C-alpha atoms as one frame of an Amber mdcrd trajectory, in Angstrom:
protein
  46.832  82.381 195.354  48.362  78.909 195.638  45.008  77.331 194.775  44.719
  79.498 191.676  48.233  78.583 190.574  47.506  74.906 191.152  44.331  75.104
 189.087  46.136  76.900 186.244  48.976  74.369 186.408  46.450  71.496 186.331
  44.663  72.997 183.315  47.908  73.482 181.432  48.999  69.996 182.418  45.759
  68.522 181.119  46.095  70.502 177.908  49.676  69.321 177.483  48.676  65.730
 178.223  45.802  65.998 175.727  48.093  67.441 173.065  50.645  64.726 173.738
  47.917  62.081 173.565  46.645  63.501 170.255  50.196  63.486 168.880  50.644
  59.849 169.860  47.249  58.635 168.636  46.156  60.807 165.687  47.277  58.246
 163.109  46.235  55.136 165.036  43.983  52.698 163.155  40.395  52.236 164.252
  40.324  49.942 167.231  37.026  48.342 166.203  38.824  46.813 163.213  40.245
  44.074 165.419  38.147  41.362 163.870  38.187  42.622 160.273  41.388  42.339
 158.304  42.694  42.237 154.784  44.946  39.439 153.637  46.318  37.910 150.501
  44.316  34.941 149.160  46.092  31.699 149.936  46.936  28.839 147.614  47.814
  25.507 149.199  49.314  22.784 147.054  49.073  19.142 148.030  50.730  16.076
 146.538  48.660  13.477 144.714  48.351  11.669 148.065  47.114  14.773 149.900
  50.356  15.600 151.716  51.657  19.187 151.977  53.699  20.476 149.045  53.774
  24.289 148.977  51.758  27.368 149.822  51.462  30.935 148.614  49.756  33.937
 150.189  48.444  34.170 153.755  47.402  30.842 155.237  44.553  30.854 157.731
  43.244  27.619 159.161  40.002  26.948 160.954  38.988  29.555 163.559  39.023
  27.607 166.811  37.702  28.273 170.306  39.737  27.491 173.412  37.510  24.510
 174.117  38.481  23.068 170.711  42.204  23.077 171.488  44.256  20.717 173.662
  44.845  22.415 177.026  48.638  22.193 176.658  48.642  24.583 173.670  47.433
  27.785 175.393  49.329  26.699 178.511  52.568  26.516 176.496  51.960  29.947
 174.975  51.258  31.647 178.300  54.191  29.931 180.013  56.713  31.327 177.527
  55.060  34.619 176.522  52.988  35.973 179.431  52.757  34.064 182.723  50.777
  36.863 184.409  48.232  37.146 181.592  45.246  36.479 183.845  46.443  38.920
 186.546  47.335  42.102 184.620  45.049  44.667 182.936  46.854  44.693 179.579
  50.069  46.255 180.892  52.144  44.225 183.317  53.877  46.735 185.588  55.601
  43.972 187.550  56.823  42.383 184.345  58.037  45.753 183.037  59.970  46.389
 186.229  61.486  42.911 186.128  62.515  43.338 182.480  63.975  46.802 183.135
  66.061  45.457 186.006  67.275  42.463 183.952  68.228  44.716 181.034  69.994
  47.227 183.294  71.862  44.435 185.048  72.973  42.900 181.725  73.765  46.202
 180.049  71.695  45.149 177.045  68.111  44.277 176.089  67.835  40.673 177.219
  64.195  40.561 178.301  60.970  42.142 177.079  58.105  43.353 179.176  55.312
  43.275 176.593  52.202  41.376 177.548  50.371  39.018 175.253  47.698  41.717
 174.889  50.316  44.215 173.760  51.643  41.691 171.250  48.102  41.211 169.990
  47.659  44.975 169.626  50.904  45.215 167.656  50.034  42.245 165.422  46.485
  43.431 164.709  46.960  47.180 164.307  50.520  48.431 164.306  53.795  48.178
 162.449  56.743  46.258 163.927  58.837  49.460 164.062  60.620  50.047 167.362
  59.855  53.567 168.626  58.467  55.321 171.669  55.461  56.464 169.646  54.628
  52.903 168.588  55.049  51.573 172.146  52.619  54.211 173.485  50.103  53.350
 170.791  50.565  49.681 171.623  49.815  50.338 175.293  46.670  52.323 174.460
  45.458  49.608 172.130  46.162  46.955 174.750  44.022  48.823 177.299  41.202
  49.094 174.750  41.411  45.380 173.952  41.311  44.438 177.649  38.223  46.620
 178.080  36.527  45.279 174.954  37.201  41.521 175.278  37.412  38.918 178.013
  40.709  37.185 178.733  39.550  33.994 176.995  38.447  35.984 173.946  41.817
  37.747 173.776  43.624  34.418 173.977  41.412  32.979 171.232  42.016  35.976
 168.957  45.762  35.700 169.533  45.865  31.954 168.830  43.850  32.404 165.627
  45.795  35.432 164.331  49.412  35.187 165.478  51.958  34.868 162.663  53.904
  31.617 162.949  56.074  31.692 159.830  55.753  30.205 156.361  52.793  32.459
 155.557  50.741  30.777 158.311  48.547  32.914 160.561  47.048  31.164 163.566
  47.807  27.863 165.240  45.544  25.780 162.990  47.228  26.960 159.778  50.664
  26.416 161.332  49.735  22.956 162.640  48.624  21.919 159.153  51.676  23.503
 157.501  54.361  22.049 159.776  52.778  18.820 161.040  49.947  18.024 158.618
  47.320  17.920 161.381  44.583  20.148 162.765  45.476  22.208 165.842  42.827
  20.127 167.650  45.225  17.161 167.478  48.523  18.802 168.449  50.663  16.787
 170.825  52.541  18.398 173.700  55.917  18.569 171.862  54.183  19.953 168.753
  52.392  22.576 170.840  55.709  23.574 172.425  57.265  24.059 168.993  54.401
  26.322 167.872  54.411  28.266 171.154  58.092  29.027 170.626  57.545  30.648
 167.233  55.957  34.078 167.964  59.223  35.517 169.281  61.036  34.926 165.947
  59.041  32.937 163.354  61.833  32.945 160.776  64.669  32.102 163.170  62.792
  29.216 164.828  60.954  27.938 161.746  60.650  24.123 161.835  61.215  24.129
 158.068  64.256  26.428 157.908  65.853  25.649 161.280  64.545  22.400 162.804
  67.322  22.221 165.416  66.633  25.805 166.522  62.889  25.108 166.639  63.376
  22.114 168.922  65.838  23.957 171.165  63.301  26.765 171.570  60.566  24.178
 172.250  62.633  22.724 175.075  62.729  26.211 176.629  58.938  26.317 176.331
  58.596  22.965 178.067  60.913  24.114 180.873  58.738  27.222 181.315  55.656
  25.001 181.514  57.293  22.992 184.286  58.094  26.236 186.115  54.447  27.366
 185.933  53.120  23.949 186.981  51.396  23.332 183.632  53.229  19.991 183.220
  55.446  17.788 185.331  59.149  17.113 184.838  58.280  13.586 183.711  55.935
  14.941 181.042  58.670  17.287 179.851  61.204  14.473 179.548  58.745  12.342
 177.586  57.883  15.272 175.292  61.558  15.946 174.601  62.066  12.288 173.626
  59.019  12.345 171.316  59.877  15.682 169.716  60.454  15.513 165.963  60.098
  17.768 162.929  58.481  16.077 159.896  60.758  16.160 156.849  60.024  18.758
 154.191  57.687  17.322 151.529  60.255  17.934 148.822  63.664  19.529 148.566
  63.392  20.567 144.945  59.642  20.269 144.297  59.709  24.061 144.131  60.047
  23.923 140.340  56.802  21.977 140.074  55.088  24.285 142.591  56.193  27.403
 140.702  54.940  25.844 137.461  51.512  25.453 139.086  51.527  28.910 140.707
  52.257  30.596 137.358  48.983  29.314 135.904  46.710  30.184 138.825  46.000
  33.907 138.098  44.785  33.035 134.605  42.918  29.857 135.530  41.346  31.146
 138.755  41.006  34.951 138.774  39.579  36.317 142.003  40.383  36.341 145.684
  39.171  32.958 146.939  41.468  30.710 148.975  42.409  27.635 146.953  43.431
  24.131 147.989  44.847  22.271 145.002  45.476  18.544 144.932  48.269  18.185
 142.386  49.450  15.267 140.266  52.873  15.091 141.937  53.704  11.576 143.156
  56.080  11.818 146.178  57.603   8.435 145.375  58.642   9.452 141.854  59.602
  12.971 142.930  61.901  11.597 145.613  63.456   9.162 143.132  64.072  11.956
 140.618  65.597  14.319 143.187  67.861  11.829 144.912  69.173  10.129 141.779
  69.710  13.370 139.846  71.581  14.915 142.783  73.738  11.806 143.210  74.631
  11.672 139.512  75.509  15.370 139.300  77.621  15.211 142.457  79.575  12.138
 141.396  79.849  10.996 137.764  78.459  14.286 136.508  81.092  16.329 138.314
  83.865  14.278 136.742  82.305  14.702 133.294  81.803  18.485 133.679  78.003
  18.307 133.868  76.674  21.397 135.622  72.914  20.950 135.395  70.186  18.445
 134.732  66.421  18.369 134.337  63.892  15.531 134.533  60.168  15.199 133.838
  58.023  12.154 134.628  54.757  12.206 132.682  51.725   9.912 132.660  51.646
   8.995 128.969  47.892   8.358 128.915  46.722  11.584 130.568  49.584  14.102
 130.599  49.656  14.263 134.414  53.100  15.348 135.626  54.224  12.900 138.312
  57.630  14.440 139.033  59.733  17.388 137.926  63.227  18.674 138.583  64.289
  21.848 136.813  67.930  21.809 137.923  70.283  20.577 140.600  69.154  22.874
 143.479  65.988  24.982 143.498  67.191  27.237 146.315  70.294  28.258 144.376
  68.663  28.463 140.953  64.847  28.492 140.650  65.013  28.745 136.840  63.075
  25.773 135.507  65.145  23.982 132.867  62.374  21.419 132.393  59.755  23.928
 131.228  61.545  27.141 130.238  64.930  26.216 128.769  64.978  25.745 124.989
  67.809  23.468 123.906  68.704  21.507 120.789  67.215  17.997 121.162  69.791
  16.253 118.969  68.862  12.737 117.902  65.867  12.521 120.255  64.096  14.577
 117.568  64.591  11.715 115.106  61.425  10.161 116.546  59.491  12.911 114.741
  61.431  12.200 111.545  60.686   8.480 111.550  57.064   9.030 112.578  56.569
  11.353 109.598  57.944   8.627 107.287  55.667   5.978 108.836  52.681   8.242
 108.250  53.716   8.485 104.569  53.598   4.705 104.230  57.100   3.604 105.261
  57.643   0.485 107.380  60.203  -0.192 110.135  61.458  -3.063 107.960  62.023
  -0.980 104.826  65.619  -0.519 103.753  67.441   2.823 103.844  71.002   3.638
 102.767  73.469   4.361 105.568  76.435   5.571 103.529  77.856   9.093 103.177
  75.524  11.858 102.061  76.142  15.353 100.714  73.484  18.012 100.316  74.974
  21.153  98.843  77.846  22.076 101.117  76.532  19.994 104.016  77.678  16.448
 104.714  76.300  14.943 107.955  78.665  12.688 109.884  77.858   9.210 111.174
  80.431   9.258 113.962  81.770   5.760 114.656  79.083   3.990 112.620  80.474
   1.744 109.869  78.296   1.852 106.771  76.759  -1.440 105.604  75.221  -0.104
 102.437  71.642  -0.369 103.601  69.839  -1.157 106.850  66.232  -1.255 108.030
  64.552   1.846 109.415  64.373   0.024 112.754  68.150  -0.486 112.785  68.842
   3.055 111.625  66.705   4.443 114.459  68.142   2.070 117.079  71.733   3.004
 116.200  70.956   6.676 115.479  72.577   6.741 112.015  72.590  10.371 110.889
  72.777   9.932 107.118  69.919   7.434 107.250  67.814   9.887 109.312  68.225
  12.565 106.619  67.092  10.099 103.951  64.138   9.024 106.111  63.207  12.704
 106.503  62.811  12.896 102.734  60.393   9.940 102.903  58.266  11.881 105.388
  57.667  15.056 103.415  60.920  16.862 104.070  61.593  19.469 106.783  58.048
  20.825 106.622  56.497  17.391 107.095  58.695  16.676 110.130  57.917  20.049
 111.720  54.204  19.429 111.155  54.361  16.098 112.986  56.221  17.684 115.919
  53.670  20.485 116.306  50.757  18.055 116.066  52.249  16.157 119.013  52.624
  19.357 121.053  56.361  19.831 120.507  56.440  23.569 119.892  59.798  25.005
 118.969  61.931  26.900 116.517  62.689  24.451 113.725  65.090  24.985 110.792
  63.655  24.767 107.303  66.526  22.697 105.952  67.623  19.064 106.204  69.455
  19.653 109.525  66.071  19.394 111.230  66.498  15.614 110.950  69.428  15.776
 113.392  67.598  17.868 115.981  69.052  21.324 115.345  65.836  23.085 116.375
  65.104  24.181 119.947  62.537  22.601 122.274  61.702  22.347 125.967  62.020
  19.086 127.861  58.361  19.028 128.912  57.120  19.562 125.343  59.371  16.794
 124.051  58.086  14.475 126.783  54.504  15.221 125.714  55.430  14.397 122.115
  56.855  11.057 123.151  53.728  10.334 125.210  51.613  10.305 122.028  53.888
   7.666 120.501  53.462   5.516 123.620  49.711   5.898 124.284  48.378   5.003
 120.847  48.616   8.337 119.065  46.776  10.727 121.415  48.252  14.157 122.032
  48.420  15.042 125.728  48.941  18.432 127.361  51.040  18.260 130.543  49.081
  19.362 133.605  49.624  19.443 137.349  46.225  20.145 138.961  43.834  17.263
 139.494  41.378  18.743 142.012  40.738  22.350 143.055  38.693  23.515 146.042
  37.784  27.143 146.719  36.385  27.695 150.217  34.507  24.401 150.226  33.463
  24.469 146.546  35.010  22.134 143.993  36.149  23.907 140.828  37.004  22.310
 137.479  40.756  21.832 137.148  42.228  23.304 133.935  42.913  20.364 131.678
  42.920  19.513 127.977  41.564  16.093 127.105  43.849  13.867 124.977  43.066
  13.995 121.253  43.936  11.495 118.509  46.545  13.151 116.269  48.358  10.184
 114.694  47.144   6.731 113.813  47.315   4.015 116.451  49.255   1.835 113.987
  51.971   4.468 113.417  52.237   5.071 117.173  52.595   1.336 117.866  55.376
   1.035 115.289  57.273   3.946 116.832  56.847   2.438 120.277  58.370  -0.839
 119.070  61.250   1.032 117.454  61.962   2.763 120.794  62.074  -0.662 122.448
  64.718  -1.657 119.864  66.857   1.333 120.914  67.044  -0.003 124.483  67.216
  -3.674 123.548  70.211  -3.457 121.229  70.870   0.125 120.164  72.344   3.288
 121.667  70.074   3.142 124.737  71.179  -0.190 126.187  72.180   1.490 129.478
  68.469   2.198 130.095  67.423  -1.488 130.039  65.866  -2.933 133.208  65.384
  -6.711 133.450  61.726  -7.645 133.784  60.371  -4.276 132.606  59.282  -3.061
 129.181  61.263   0.088 128.430  62.065   2.030 125.303  63.358   5.405 124.251
  65.775   7.445 122.210  69.163   8.948 122.929  70.307  12.362 121.816  73.614
  14.263 121.837  74.331  17.677 120.359  77.540  19.082 118.879  80.562  19.227
 121.202  78.539  17.379 123.870  76.637  20.534 124.826  73.414  18.596 125.445
  72.775  14.962 126.292  69.237  13.534 126.327  67.349  10.364 126.973  63.640
  10.351 126.223  62.128   7.057 127.289  59.106   5.216 128.613  58.476   2.443
 131.088  55.390   0.270 131.313  54.003   0.271 134.875  50.952  -1.518 136.335
  49.015   1.769 136.200  50.044   2.555 132.630  53.049   3.863 130.691  55.175
   6.705 132.021  57.396   8.899 129.886  60.621  10.001 131.580  62.601  12.763
 129.911  66.186  13.487 130.959  68.436  16.376 129.920  72.012  17.030 131.053
  74.182  20.014 130.123  75.516  23.397 131.229  73.732  26.734 131.432  76.562
  28.529 129.624  76.363  26.027 126.754  79.898  24.719 127.307  80.540  21.125
 126.330  80.681  18.170 128.678  83.366  15.502 128.706  82.123  12.870 126.225
  78.643  12.738 127.768  76.274  11.200 125.218  72.594  10.402 125.518  73.355
   6.703 125.826  75.676   7.201 128.811  74.717   9.279 131.865  71.174  10.264
 130.735  70.209   6.652 129.936  71.776   5.538 133.210  69.832   8.192 135.139
  66.592   7.040 133.461  67.240   3.505 134.706  68.272   4.584 138.210  65.165
   6.737 138.669  62.913   3.789 137.808  64.845   1.450 140.089  64.665   3.966
 142.976  60.913   4.458 142.500  60.368   0.684 142.539  62.302   0.249 145.784
  60.214   0.687 148.980  61.374   3.893 150.619  63.644   4.610 147.655
């Protein structure tokens, strides 16, 4: 009778256990999918020098074997995550008991009992949700993994798949992202930093929280001393050598976003891309530091809320630096590429170029006195009329009434708009004489491209940021439009000389740099809502166009900020910073 009851109880117990097991596992993913996974294609952007700039998607580096890695990397991981990895069978009962006691003693969850194999099961198959059901599934998966793979294989899979923040999966991707090296070359302090990330990749990210990352790494090193993986002397030396490389760029995000926007159209498909960009870290650093300093000091006093800068290779259209505002993290809107603002007198370059194409000369005379067209009478500000001046003088001193008369020499509003569009300056232009004073709307990057043609001999350039593209070992053609001759070399040379006159003795004198050939044009809109300086500098590698805009997003006026003041000064300071070693 007792035997029969025991048998019945055993049968019912097995049935209940089976039902419970089915309930826990019916929606589990297939365990044999451990080595097959779906991920988002990755895009890695590098600077012109090959340094890290930005990434998008899931980053996976080279798949490495344990023998390829420095011994201190897996040792660091096991010391901090699972010291009994080689002794347990996937579930560490001793570790679970120790964690349960520590948590009970503290009255809170202060220690986890999950093994590295359980973490691997969760990362490969399961969601991060905290529930009894998920923990049971995790344990079952861990047992299957231990049965299917050797300990070394499990460790290799973990090291190649673990998420380490910043979109990086695996130690090789993380080593390249944070330190710019292969995981094969990780030093002991670098390995400790990476080993400290699995617990909380965002909290201990070397990019977002370098102090927290190094504090966590010191805990890893202490754990390695406790396990005998390193000596106390090695720990002390590693702590002294520990450092987080600076972020490639604080505000280079505008440039990176500009590149990312074009990728789906230029490279449809799912291949991983590595793109060497045109961004020059030296110029980018000069733009960021000088713009930030101006906005925080003189700009604050003059009620300047925002600024944008573009540095463009005049011969090719390669963008060497870009800032779309004062702080990318607070406002990712790109004022260099997406904001349409009135260009003011910087647009007069198109007016004078149109006149030169119609046969005018910089030395021709033009009246500078009052002018009335219908009900409109443009003002000359503080300029005192002389009766007549040369076109070169009128351009250098930005005389409004002269610019309107020069517009009529160049075919009127339609002729000026035609010149602008031929140079790549696309915008909404008025059909009346006010076009001569820059009352249309343009973007900074388009205006910079237009100025490039006047500096490079008359060839239209299209701004671009990709110079080399690799897709899984294959080199792809980078999207680029070759420069095309759109104005005569003679007209371009005359405009270039007139821009030099602006800096030499006109409204742009604040942009002059002793020993360098510079030129440009100032621009200021009504009520000081916009202030511009569009200029060029001759460098040993060729001319660069640097476009500067200052203003406010809500279109409120600044305090007497004209193109020849802060924008021209910023142009000069950027060049001086880029010329200074380490500047």
